[in-house]
C-alpha positions in Angstrom: -7.3 -25.0 -20.8 -8.5 -22.0 -18.8 -10.1 -24.3 -16.4 -6.9 -26.2 -15.9 -4.9 -23.0 -15.4 -7.4 -21.8 -12.7 -7.4 -25.3 -11.1 -3.6 -25.1 -10.9 -3.6 -21.7 -9.4 -6.1 -22.7 -6.8 -3.8 -25.6 -5.9 -1.1 -23.1 -5.4 -3.4 -21.2 -3.0 -3.9 -24.3 -0.9 -0.2 -25.2 -0.7 0.9 -21.6 0.0 -1.7 -21.2 2.7 -0.1 -24.1 4.5 3.5 -23.1 3.7 4.0 -19.7 5.4 2.2 -18.0 2.6 5.3 -18.0 0.3 4.9 -19.6 -3.2 7.2 -22.6 -3.2 9.9 -22.6 -6.0 8.2 -25.8 -7.5 5.3 -23.6 -8.4 7.4 -20.9 -10.0 6.2 -21.6 -13.6 2.7 -20.7 -12.5 3.9 -17.1 -11.8 4.5 -16.8 -15.5 1.4 -18.7 -16.6 -0.6 -17.4 -19.5 -3.6 -16.8 -17.2 -1.6 -14.6 -14.9 0.1 -12.7 -17.8 -3.5 -12.2 -19.3 -5.0 -10.5 -16.2 -1.7 -8.7 -15.0 0.2 -8.0 -18.2 3.7 -6.8 -17.4 3.5 -4.1 -20.2 0.5 -2.6 -18.4 2.3 -2.5 -15.2 5.3 -0.8 -16.7 3.0 1.8 -18.3 1.3 2.5 -14.9 4.7 2.9 -13.2 5.7 5.3 -16.1 9.4 5.1 -15.4 12.1 7.4 -16.9 14.8 5.7 -18.9 17.5 6.7 -16.4 15.7 5.2 -13.4 17.0 2.6 -10.9 14.2 0.4 -9.6 13.9 -2.2 -7.0 11.7 -5.2 -7.7 11.0 -6.5 -4.2 9.7 -10.0 -3.9 10.6 -10.6 -7.5 10.2 -14.4 -7.6 11.4 -15.7 -10.9 11.1 -12.3 -12.6 7.6 -12.1 -14.1 7.9 -8.3 -14.0 11.8 -7.9 -13.6 12.7 -8.7 -17.2 10.0 -6.4 -18.9 10.9 -3.5 -16.4 14.7 -4.0 -17.2 13.9 -3.1 -20.8 12.5 0.3 -19.8 15.0 1.6 -17.3 18.7 1.9 -16.6 19.1 -0.6 -13.9 16.8 -3.0 -11.9 17.8 -4.7 -8.5 15.6 -7.8 -7.9 15.3 -9.1 -4.4 13.7 -12.3 -3.1 14.1 -14.3 0.1 14.2 -17.6 -1.6 17.5 -18.7 -3.2 15.8 -21.0 -5.7 13.6 -18.2 -7.1 16.7 -15.9 -7.5 18.4 -18.7 -9.3 15.5 -19.2 -11.7 15.6 -15.4 -12.3 19.3 -15.4 -13.0 18.8 -18.2 -15.6 16.0 -16.3 -17.3 18.3 -13.1 -17.4 21.1 -15.2 -18.9 18.7 -16.5 -21.6 17.4 -13.1 -22.4 20.9 -11.5 -22.3 19.9 -8.8 -20.1 22.9 -7.4 -18.2 21.3 -4.4 -16.4 19.7 -6.5 -13.6 21.4 -7.5 -10.3 19.6 -10.3 -8.4 19.9 -10.5 -4.7 18.8 -13.0 -1.9 17.7 -10.9 1.1 14.6 -10.4 3.3 12.4 -7.4 2.8 13.1 -6.2 6.3 16.9 -6.0 5.8 17.6 -4.6 2.3 21.3 -4.5 1.2 21.2 -1.0 -0.1 21.9 2.5 1.0 19.3 5.1 1.7 17.7 7.1 -1.2 18.9 4.4 -3.7 15.9 3.9 -5.9 13.5 5.9 -8.0 10.8 3.3 -7.6 10.1 0.1 -5.8 7.7 -2.6 -7.0 5.9 -4.9 -4.5 3.6 -7.2 -6.6 1.8 -9.9 -4.6 4.2 -9.5 -1.7 3.1 -7.2 1.1 0.3 -9.3 2.8 2.6 -12.4 3.0 5.3 -10.6 5.1 5.5 -11.4 8.7 6.7 -7.8 9.6 5.1 -5.7 6.8 5.8 -2.5 9.0 9.5 -3.2 9.0 9.5 -4.0 5.3 7.8 -0.7 4.6 10.3 1.2 6.6 12.9 -0.4 4.5 11.2 0.7 1.4 10.8 4.2 2.6 14.5 4.3 3.6 15.8 3.2 0.2 13.5 5.3 -2.0 14.5 8.7 -3.1 12.6 11.7 -1.7 10.4 11.8 -4.8 10.3 8.1 -5.2 7.4 5.9 -6.3 6.2 2.7 -4.7 4.0 0.4 -6.7 1.9 -2.1 -4.7 -0.3 -4.8 -6.4 -2.5 -7.8 -5.2 -4.4 -10.4 -6.9 -7.7 -12.0 -5.6 -6.6 -15.5 -6.3 -3.8 -15.2 -3.8 -4.2 -17.1 -0.5 -3.3 -14.1 1.4 -5.3 -11.6 -0.6 -6.0 -8.3 1.2 -8.2 -5.6 -0.2 -7.2 -2.3 -1.5 -8.3 -0.2 1.4 -6.5 -2.2 4.0 -3.3 -2.2 1.9 -3.6 1.6 1.4 -3.9 2.0 5.1 -0.8 0.0 5.8 1.3 1.8 3.2 0.0 5.3 4.1 0.8 4.6 7.7 4.5 4.0 6.7 4.9 7.6 5.2 3.4 7.3 1.6 0.5 9.1 -0.1 -1.7 7.2 -2.7 -1.6 9.1 -6.0 -3.1 6.6 -8.6 -4.8 3.3 -8.8 -5.9 0.8 -11.5 -7.9 -2.4 -11.3 -9.7 -5.2 -13.2 -11.7 -8.2 -11.9 -8.6 -10.2 -10.9 -6.2 -7.7 -9.5 -5.5 -4.1 -8.4 -2.4 -1.9 -8.5 -1.7 1.2 -6.4 0.8 3.9 -6.9 2.2 5.8 -3.9 4.6 8.7 -3.4 7.0 8.9 -0.5 6.1 11.7 1.9 9.1 13.5 3.3 10.0 12.7 6.8 10.5 15.3 9.6 14.3 15.5 9.1 14.1 16.0 5.4 11.3 18.6 5.7 13.5 20.6 8.2 16.4 20.3 5.8 14.4 21.4 2.8 13.2 24.4 4.9 16.8 25.3 5.6 17.7 25.2 2.0 19.7 21.9 2.2 18.9 18.9 0.0 19.6 15.5 1.7 22.4 13.5 0.3 21.7 10.7 -2.1 24.0 7.7 -1.5 24.4 4.5 -3.7 22.2 4.4 -6.7 
């Protein structure tokens, strides 16, 4: 069974390498496969994030919600975003079956997020960043929607066709205004936690004794 699961996952690698590096909806069940859930357990991801119960979190590139549903059981609200309508439809069906009403699912690109600034306590990007055509623009959007003390979680898996190593991803994210503060890994994947560094405008505001306004949450 393990061999079949690995073979199926390698087939996804071949297909996605030829299809703009985005996992096609027809392979969505593999995102929830026992193999994947074994090497990247959602419960461990939630513990690594260490959210507060009153947090609002963005699951960016959510797919069919492998991590959205477990996260929703630990925080006040989750906004789940994916560029593929079929993936979002699959997520909504899973939410309906699970009777979770604290998740809003959106179809939108990572480079144009439909949220105001400083909206989220945390953003998750699991197996997302390397496949984006304009990752710098996406990271600018993530920086914009995170609260000043917000947390960004980025994770990658070696079996992905677009796999990029930890050091390269760290360089990308730190260039966008974040600081690496924790990491965890196993033989199949790694997960990085970043903090949002204050930008120049916020630093000046803080020095003057003015806290920045926090819109939509």
